[in-house]
C-alpha positions in Angstrom: -10.4 41.1 20.2 -11.8 39.9 16.8 -8.3 39.1 15.6 -7.6 37.0 18.7 -10.9 35.2 18.2 -10.2 34.6 14.5 -6.7 33.2 15.4 -8.2 30.9 18.0 -10.8 29.6 15.6 -8.0 29.0 13.0 -6.0 26.9 15.5 -9.0 24.8 16.3 -9.8 24.2 12.6 -6.2 23.8 11.5 -5.7 20.3 10.1 -1.9 20.4 9.5 0.9 20.6 12.1 4.5 20.9 10.7 7.4 19.9 12.8 11.0 21.1 12.2 12.8 18.5 14.3 12.4 15.4 16.5 12.6 17.7 19.5 9.7 19.8 18.2 7.6 16.6 17.5 8.3 15.2 20.9 7.4 18.5 22.6 4.4 19.2 20.4 6.0 22.4 18.9 4.6 23.0 15.5 3.5 25.5 12.8 -0.2 25.0 12.0 -1.8 25.3 8.6 -5.5 25.1 7.6 -5.1 22.2 5.1 -2.9 20.0 3.0 -2.8 20.5 -0.8 -0.3 18.1 -2.4 3.2 16.8 -2.6 5.3 17.5 -5.7 8.8 16.8 -6.9 11.5 19.4 -6.3 15.1 19.8 -7.5 16.0 18.3 -4.1 13.6 16.2 -2.1 9.9 17.0 -2.3 7.8 20.1 -1.8 4.7 19.9 0.4 2.0 22.5 -0.3 -0.3 23.6 2.5 -3.0 26.3 2.9 -2.6 28.9 5.6 -5.4 30.6 7.5 -6.0 33.0 4.6 -6.3 30.3 2.0 -2.8 31.1 0.6 -0.6 28.3 -0.6 2.6 27.8 1.4 5.4 25.5 0.1 7.8 23.8 2.4 10.6 21.5 1.1 11.2 18.1 2.7 14.7 19.2 3.6 13.2 22.0 5.7 10.9 19.9 7.9 11.1 16.8 10.0 7.5 15.7 9.3 3.9 16.8 9.6 0.6 15.7 10.9 -2.6 15.7 8.9 -5.9 15.0 10.6 -3.8 13.5 13.5 -1.7 11.1 11.3 2.0 11.6 11.2 3.7 11.8 7.7 7.4 11.8 6.9 9.5 11.5 3.7 11.4 8.4 2.6 14.9 10.0 2.5 16.6 7.0 0.9 16.0 8.2 -2.6 18.7 10.2 -4.4 16.4 13.1 -5.4 12.6 12.9 -5.0 11.6 11.9 -1.4 8.2 10.0 -1.5 5.7 10.5 1.3 5.2 7.9 4.0 2.6 7.6 6.8 3.6 6.5 10.2 1.3 3.6 11.3 3.0 2.2 14.4 5.9 3.2 16.7 7.4 0.9 19.3 10.1 -1.8 19.2 9.9 -1.2 15.4 8.5 1.6 13.3 6.0 0.6 10.6 5.0 2.9 7.7 2.7 2.7 4.7 2.6 4.6 1.4 1.9 8.2 2.2 0.3 9.2 -1.1 -2.4 6.5 -0.7 -2.9 7.2 3.0 -3.3 10.9 2.3 -6.0 10.1 -0.3 -7.8 7.9 2.2 -7.8 10.6 4.9 -8.9 13.4 2.5 -11.6 11.2 0.8 -12.8 9.4 4.0 -12.1 6.1 2.1 -10.4 2.8 3.1 -8.6 2.6 -0.3 -6.0 4.9 -1.9 -3.8 4.6 -5.0 -0.2 5.5 -5.8 2.4 5.0 -8.5 4.9 2.5 -7.3 8.6 3.7 -7.2 7.6 7.2 -8.3 5.5 7.7 -5.2 7.1 5.2 -3.0 6.4 1.6 -1.9 3.5 -0.1 -0.2 5.1 -0.4 3.2 8.3 0.2 5.1 10.0 -0.8 8.4 12.4 1.3 10.4 14.4 0.8 13.6 13.6 4.3 14.9 11.3 7.1 14.0 14.2 9.4 13.3 16.2 6.8 11.4 16.2 5.2 8.0 13.4 3.2 6.3 13.5 -0.2 4.7 10.9 -0.7 2.0 8.7 -3.7 1.3 9.6 -7.3 0.6 13.3 -8.2 0.3 14.8 -5.1 1.8 12.3 -5.0 4.8 12.7 -8.8 5.3 16.4 -8.6 5.3 16.2 -6.1 8.2 13.9 -8.4 10.1 15.7 -11.7 9.3 19.1 -10.3 10.0 18.3 -9.1 13.6 17.3 -11.6 16.2 15.4 -9.0 18.2 12.8 -9.0 15.5 12.4 -12.8 15.4 8.9 -12.7 16.9 7.7 -10.2 14.3 9.4 -12.0 11.5 7.9 -15.3 12.5 4.4 -13.7 12.6 4.8 -12.1 9.2 6.2 -15.3 7.6 3.4 -17.5 9.0 1.6 -18.4 5.8 2.1 -14.9 4.4 2.1 -14.0 0.8 2.5 -10.3 0.0 -0.2 -9.5 -2.5 0.5 -7.3 -5.5 -2.5 -5.2 -6.2 -2.0 -3.2 -9.3 -3.7 -2.0 -12.5 -1.9 -1.3 -15.8 -2.5 2.2 -17.2 -1.9 3.5 -20.7 -0.7 7.0 -19.7 2.3 5.8 -17.6 5.7 4.3 -18.6 5.6 0.6 -19.1 7.5 -0.1 -15.9 5.0 1.8 -13.8 1.7 0.6 -12.4 -0.9 2.1 -10.2 -1.0 0.1 -6.9 -3.6 0.3 -4.2 -3.6 -0.1 -0.4 -6.8 -0.8 1.5 -7.9 -1.7 5.0 -7.5 -5.4 4.0 -4.5 -5.6 1.8 -2.0 -4.9 4.6 -4.0 -6.5 7.4 -1.3 -9.1 8.2 1.5 -6.5 8.5 -0.6 -4.3 10.8 -1.7 -7.2 13.0 1.8 -8.6 13.4 3.3 -5.1 14.1 0.6 -4.3 16.6 1.2 -7.4 18.6 5.0 -7.0 18.4 4.8 -3.3 19.6 2.3 -4.3 22.3 -0.5 -2.1 21.1 
């Protein structure tokens, strides 16, 4: 009886749901963990570290999962990279899929903040677009714009984004990183134009 009660309490408090496939995500079939720890580089893809109900660390490679939810937000991996797969957060799903940097978003969720930081390139890009939740991702600026401009079905979204839009580069130089790397930030305001245009386009 006590074991059943403990198990039920764990399921209520579990903050992580890991999905093995699109089918599992669609049908809400998941493995639950108590908390998220971190993402680290692996020989292939990335490793996600979670805590189980006993406080033990569990490592799952990005090749062995479809994605996971943390505090209700869906996270996936940018699988366009040759080795390390940066984390992305799913912000909107509809006629187009819109993502933002997962490292920064994770910080925002864990810290209860509206601002998070990430190392560009090494930890992904500021935002991404995708044609389907289970498909590829096109990262910020030229690559994302080429997807939108090259497909007439996205004209409404493209027109909204281009209407007086200048993509701000928010960064800070650091001494302990290679010269080509900078720490970038996302906040509730820095991507407001993207979010508003996508929300209208997706009918949210």
